[in-house]
C-alpha positions in Angstrom: 37.3 12.7 3.0 41.0 10.7 2.0 38.7 7.1 0.7 40.7 4.1 -0.6 38.3 2.3 -2.4 40.4 -1.7 -3.2 38.4 -3.6 -5.9 36.7 -2.1 -9.3 33.7 -5.1 -9.6 30.0 -3.8 -9.2 30.2 -2.7 -5.7 33.4 -0.8 -5.9 32.4 1.1 -9.1 29.1 1.7 -7.6 31.0 3.2 -4.2 33.4 5.4 -6.2 31.0 6.9 -8.3 28.7 8.1 -5.8 31.4 9.3 -3.1 32.9 11.7 -5.6 30.0 13.1 -6.3 30.0 13.9 -2.6 33.9 15.8 -3.0 35.5 12.9 -1.4 39.0 12.3 -2.7 38.7 8.7 -4.1 41.5 6.4 -4.7 39.7 3.0 -6.3 42.7 -0.1 -7.1 41.8 -2.9 -9.3 44.7 -5.3 -10.3 42.9 -5.4 -14.1 43.3 -2.0 -15.8 40.5 -2.6 -17.8 38.4 -2.5 -14.9 39.1 0.8 -14.1 38.6 2.4 -17.7 35.9 4.4 -15.9 37.4 6.2 -13.6 38.9 8.0 -16.6 35.5 9.3 -18.1 35.2 12.8 -16.7 35.0 11.2 -12.8 37.2 12.9 -10.1 38.3 9.2 -9.0 41.8 8.3 -9.1 42.5 4.6 -10.6 45.0 2.8 -9.5 46.6 -0.5 -11.3 47.4 -2.5 -7.9 46.9 -5.9 -5.3 45.1 -4.8 -2.3 47.6 -7.6 -0.2 50.7 -5.4 -1.9 52.3 -3.2 0.6 54.0 -1.8 -1.7 50.5 -0.9 -3.8 48.4 -0.2 -1.0 52.2 2.6 -0.2 51.7 3.5 -3.5 47.8 4.7 -2.6 49.3 6.8 0.0 47.3 4.5 2.7 49.0 6.2 5.7 46.6 9.6 4.9 43.3 7.5 4.4 40.3 8.2 6.5 38.6 5.2 5.1 39.8 1.9 3.2 37.1 -0.2 1.9 37.9 -3.5 0.4 35.2 -4.8 -1.9 37.2 -7.0 -4.0 35.1 -10.5 -4.7 37.7 -12.8 -2.7 36.6 -13.0 1.2 39.9 -13.6 2.4 41.7 -10.7 0.2 39.5 -8.4 1.7 40.1 -9.4 5.2 44.2 -9.3 4.6 43.7 -5.9 3.0 42.1 -4.1 5.8 44.5 -5.6 8.3 47.6 -4.3 6.4 45.9 -0.9 5.4 45.0 -0.6 9.6 48.4 -1.5 10.5 50.0 0.9 7.6 48.1 3.9 9.1 44.4 4.1 7.3 41.8 5.5 10.1 39.0 3.1 9.4 38.4 -0.1 7.3 35.7 -1.8 5.7 35.5 -5.5 4.4 33.3 -7.1 2.4 32.8 -10.6 3.2 30.5 -14.0 2.5 30.6 -15.4 6.1 27.9 -14.8 8.4 29.6 -16.1 11.3 32.0 -13.5 11.5 29.7 -10.8 12.1 28.1 -12.3 14.8 28.9 -10.4 18.4 31.8 -12.7 19.7 33.9 -12.5 16.5 33.9 -8.5 16.9 36.3 -7.9 19.2 38.2 -10.5 17.4 38.1 -8.7 13.7 38.4 -5.1 15.4 42.2 -6.4 17.0 43.4 -7.2 13.8 42.2 -4.1 12.0 38.8 -4.9 10.9 36.5 -2.4 12.0 33.1 -3.6 10.1 32.5 -5.6 7.8 29.2 -6.0 5.3 28.0 -9.1 3.3 25.4 -7.6 0.9 23.7 -11.5 0.1 22.7 -11.5 3.9 21.5 -8.1 3.8 19.4 -8.5 0.7 18.1 -11.6 1.9 16.8 -10.1 4.9 14.8 -7.4 2.7 13.6 -9.9 0.4 12.2 -11.5 3.7 10.3 -8.3 4.7 9.2 -8.0 1.6 7.3 -11.5 1.6 6.3 -11.2 5.1 4.6 -8.0 3.5 3.4 -8.4 0.1 1.2 -5.7 -0.6 4.6 -3.3 0.6 7.1 -2.6 -2.6 9.5 -1.9 0.2 9.3 -2.4 4.0 11.7 -1.1 6.4 11.9 -1.6 10.4 13.4 2.1 11.5 14.4 3.0 15.3 14.4 -1.0 16.5 11.0 -1.4 15.1 9.7 1.6 16.5 9.2 3.3 13.1 7.9 2.0 9.9 9.0 3.1 6.4 6.9 1.8 3.4 6.4 1.6 -0.2 3.1 1.3 -2.2 2.2 1.6 -5.3 -1.4 3.1 -5.3 -4.1 2.7 -7.4 -7.6 4.1 -8.7 -9.4 2.1 -5.8 -7.1 3.6 -3.2 -8.9 6.5 -1.0 -6.0 8.5 -0.7 -6.0 8.8 -4.7 -6.3 12.6 -6.2 -6.1 14.0 -2.7 -4.5 17.0 -1.3 -2.0 16.1 1.5 -3.8 19.1 3.5 -6.3 17.6 2.9 -5.3 14.4 4.3 -4.1 16.6 7.6 -7.3 18.3 8.1 -8.9 14.7 8.3 -6.3 14.4 11.4 -4.9 11.0 9.2 -1.1 13.1 9.8 -1.1 11.8 13.2 -1.1 8.1 12.1 1.2 8.4 8.6 3.4 11.2 6.9 3.3 10.4 3.5 7.1 11.9 2.7 8.0 10.9 -0.7 6.1 10.5 -3.7 7.7 8.4 -6.9 5.7 9.7 -10.0 7.0 8.4 -13.3 11.0 8.9 -13.2 11.1 12.3 -10.6 11.1 11.7 -6.7 8.9 14.4 -4.9 8.9 15.5 -1.4 5.8 17.1 -1.0 4.1 19.6 1.0 0.1 20.4 1.3 -0.8 21.0 -2.3 1.0 18.2 -3.6 -1.6 15.5 -4.6 -1.2 11.4 -4.7 -2.2 10.5 -8.4 -2.8 6.9 -9.4 0.1 4.8 -10.2 2.2 7.0 -7.9 4.6 4.7 -5.7 3.8 6.8 -2.1 6.7 6.3 0.6 4.6 6.3 3.8 6.1 6.3 7.4 3.5 5.1 10.2 4.1 2.8 13.3 3.1 -0.7 14.0 -0.6 -0.1 15.6 -1.4 1.7 12.2 0.0 -0.4 10.0 -2.8 -2.4 9.0 -4.9 1.5 8.3 -2.0 2.4 5.9 -3.0 -0.7 3.9 -6.7 -0.3 3.7 -6.0 3.7 2.7 -3.8 2.7 -0.1 -6.4 0.3 -0.9 -4.3 -2.8 -0.8 -4.8 -6.7 0.0 -2.7 -9.0 2.1 -2.8 -12.4 1.2 -1.2 -14.8 3.0 1.8 -16.0 1.4 1.8 -20.4 1.8 4.0 -20.9 -1.3 7.1 -19.7 -2.6 9.6 -20.1 -5.4 13.2 -19.4 -5.9 14.7 -18.7 -9.6 18.7 -19.7 -9.0 20.0 -21.2 -6.2 23.3 -18.6 -4.9 23.6 -17.3 -2.0 21.1 -14.5 -1.7 18.4 -17.7 -2.3 20.5 -20.0 0.4 19.9 -17.1 3.0 16.3 -16.4 1.8 15.6 -20.1 2.2 16.9 -20.0 5.7 15.2 -16.9 7.1 12.2 -17.3 5.8 9.1 -18.7 8.3 9.5 -22.6 8.4 5.4 -22.8 7.4 6.5 -21.5 4.4 6.6 -24.0 1.2 10.0 -23.2 -1.2 10.7 -24.3 -4.1 14.8 -23.3 -5.8 14.6 -23.8 -9.4 18.8 -24.3 -9.9 20.0 -25.1 -13.4 23.3 -26.7 -12.2 22.7 -30.2 -11.5 26.3 -30.5 -8.6 25.0 -27.0 -7.2 21.4 -29.2 -7.2 22.8 -31.4 -5.4 24.3 -29.6 -2.6 21.1 -27.3 -2.0 19.2 -30.2 -1.9 21.6 -31.6 1.6 22.1 -28.8 3.5 19.3 -26.4 3.2 15.9 -27.1 5.7 13.3 -29.5 4.5 10.8 -27.0 3.8 12.7 -26.4 0.9 12.7 -28.3 -2.3 15.3 -28.4 -5.1 14.3 -28.9 -8.6 17.4 -29.3 -11.0 15.7 -26.5 -13.9 15.2 -23.8 -15.7 12.5 -21.9 -14.3 11.9 -20.4 -17.7 10.5 -23.3 -18.7 6.5 -22.6 -18.5 5.6 -26.1 -18.5 8.2 -27.1 -15.9 6.8 -24.2 -13.8 3.4 -25.4 -14.0 4.1 -28.8 -13.3 5.4 -27.3 -10.2 2.5 -25.7 -9.1 3.1 -21.3 -10.3 -0.6 -21.7 -10.1 -0.7 -22.2 -6.7 2.3 -19.9 -5.9 1.9 -16.6 -3.9 5.4 -15.3 -4.4 8.2 -15.7 -7.1 11.7 -14.6 -6.1 14.0 -14.6 -9.2 18.0 -14.3 -8.4 20.0 -15.0 -11.3 23.1 -13.1 -12.1 21.0 -11.5 -15.2 18.9 -8.4 -14.7 17.2 -8.9 -18.1 16.1 -12.8 -17.4 14.9 -11.9 -13.2 13.0 -8.9 -14.3 10.9 -11.5 -17.9 10.9 -14.3 -15.1 8.8 -12.2 -12.8 6.9 -10.8 -15.4 5.9 -14.3 -16.8 5.1 -15.2 -13.3 2.4 -12.4 -13.1 0.7 -13.7 -15.6 -0.1 -17.4 -14.2 -1.4 -14.9 -11.6 1.7 -14.9 -9.0 0.9 -11.9 -6.6 4.6 -10.8 -5.3 7.2 -11.1 -7.1 10.8 -10.4 -6.2 13.8 -9.5 -8.8 17.2 -9.0 -8.3 18.7 -6.4 -10.8 22.2 -5.1 -10.6 22.1 -2.9 -13.1 21.3 0.2 -11.7 19.9 1.3 -15.2 17.3 -1.3 -15.2 15.8 -0.5 -12.0 13.1 2.2 -12.9 12.4 -0.2 -16.3 11.0 -2.8 -13.0 9.4 -0.1 -11.6 7.5 0.7 -14.9 6.1 -2.6 -15.3 5.3 -3.4 -12.2 8.3 -5.8 -10.3 6.8 -6.2 -7.3 10.4 -5.4 -5.0 13.7 -4.7 -6.5 17.0 -6.0 -4.7 20.1 -4.4 -5.2 23.3 -5.3 -3.7 25.3 -2.3 -5.0 22.4 -0.1 -3.1 22.7 -2.2 0.0 26.4 -2.0 0.1 26.3 1.7 0.1 23.8 2.1 2.8 26.2 0.6 5.3 28.9 2.4 3.8 27.3 5.6 4.5 27.1 5.3 7.8 31.1 5.6 7.7 30.9 8.9 5.9 28.3 11.1 8.2 30.1 12.9 11.1 26.9 12.8 12.9 24.9 10.0 15.1 23.7 8.3 12.2 22.4 4.6 13.6 21.1 3.3 10.0 21.0 4.6 6.3 18.9 2.8 3.6 19.0 3.6 -0.1 15.6 3.9 -1.3 15.6 1.2 -4.5 13.1 2.9 -7.1 14.7 6.7 -6.3 17.0 8.7 -5.8 16.3 8.5 -2.0 18.2 7.9 1.0 16.3 7.6 5.0 18.3 8.0 7.8 18.2 7.3 11.3 19.5 10.2 13.6 19.8 11.6 16.8 19.1 14.9 17.2 22.3 16.6 19.3 22.4 19.2 22.0 21.6 22.7 20.8 22.0 21.8 17.1 20.1 23.7 14.8 16.9 21.0 14.8 16.0 21.5 18.0 16.1 25.4 17.4 12.5 25.9 16.6 9.4 24.4 15.5 9.8 21.4 12.0 7.5 24.9 10.3 9.7 27.8 11.0 13.3 25.9 10.7 12.8 26.1 6.6 14.7 23.2 5.9 15.7 21.9 2.5 13.5 21.1 0.1 15.3 18.1 -0.3 14.6 16.5 2.9 11.9 15.8 4.8 11.2 14.4 8.5 9.1 11.4 9.0 8.7 10.0 12.4 10.8 10.5 16.1 11.1 8.2 19.0 11.5 10.6 22.2 11.8 8.6 25.3 10.6 5.2 23.8 7.4 6.5 22.1 7.2 6.5 18.5 5.0 9.8 16.7 4.5 11.1 13.3 6.6 14.7 12.8 4.1 17.4 11.8 4.5 21.1 11.3 3.7 22.5 15.2 6.5 19.6 16.6 9.4 21.1 18.2 12.6 18.2 17.9 14.1 18.2 21.2 18.0 17.3 21.9 18.5 13.4 21.9 15.4 12.6 19.6 16.3 10.1 17.6 14.2 11.0 14.1 13.5 9.3 10.9 15.1 11.7 7.7 14.2 11.2 4.0 16.7 13.1 1.8 17.2 13.3 -1.8 21.0 12.6 -2.5 21.9 16.2 -2.7 20.7 16.8 1.0 23.3 13.9 2.3 26.0 16.2 3.5 23.8 18.9 5.0 22.4 16.5 7.8 25.4 17.2 9.5 25.4 20.5 10.0 21.4 20.5 11.0 21.6 17.5 13.8 
């Protein structure tokens, strides 16, 4: 697939690197030549100095032959204009990064498609929704609702007190627990494991479990987790993610946003809901945190642009007894460090953007793709097509690749876990967890 990416910032650079590993034909363009230096370091990416709103520069990128044009510059208006031009010049599909949630409303979809913008992504809004999900289920590292909420995927750090620790998966299967939930992956140290029956769960493993709403509390209990009520939240940094998060959190939660910029603090105080208090100050100031009630706070969310600052602030919050911490970590190299330091949940806009753009690249019935922040793995929701390979035999006889596993499925509106004896049927909606190496295999199997 020929893909043109406009904007060599953090999101564009990450996308280009990721897609080039999957043998896509990638061109990345940016007005600043220095931003393109990464593409010359042995990667199969063609860098092009140019403006995505210039007809000449788009033609130099051979936009007429592009299967997908992605514009992820920091400027929303430039992204929309670039997609309009690219579409009119022959690009098959276009994708724009935006920062206005109104553009995503159903009533706006037809308008933007008519002018050549096929799809849009607002990473900050998606990040805020993931933060809210993490706050509502504070005992989880990651909490996702899949297939319309009928199936859940939960990431949990297990300790010595968990009843599943030091047990083989085969023991859990023999006890009949596999019908209630399915352990689809284990993150141990820096390795992601797609487990089999002989694998055991060890203390401090990060375990990814698929289940249904009915058995969510059972999963919490077997992983040895408490479920404290979140009444008070402190947010460090008053950017777009903080604004969206405070708007999406329930009204009965008291929120304090610490923002160092006075003008922004005044603006936020005038626009945010009544349950949000704006503190014009630095959340790294211990005395100020104590004064503003850090000892009585259940959740701390660090959303500055500096990953190190966010990680250190979360560690400081834990020392005050805060149960749940969330850090925005845009430097992917820091994500593993954050996990090892027991930061509760990590938010990364690059991975969020990649998750959504992946849906354009898989030529299968894929309704959703998510990247696991703590692991080089993805979760996909797929529909089994009639006569596809996945429907031919029972799961245990399919000999699926080692780098993927089936977590659960929805059949005629009924959720169920996938076991060895399960036979996938045509039109089943299936949750698949797979390593990066397996993403393209999904097309052949489904």
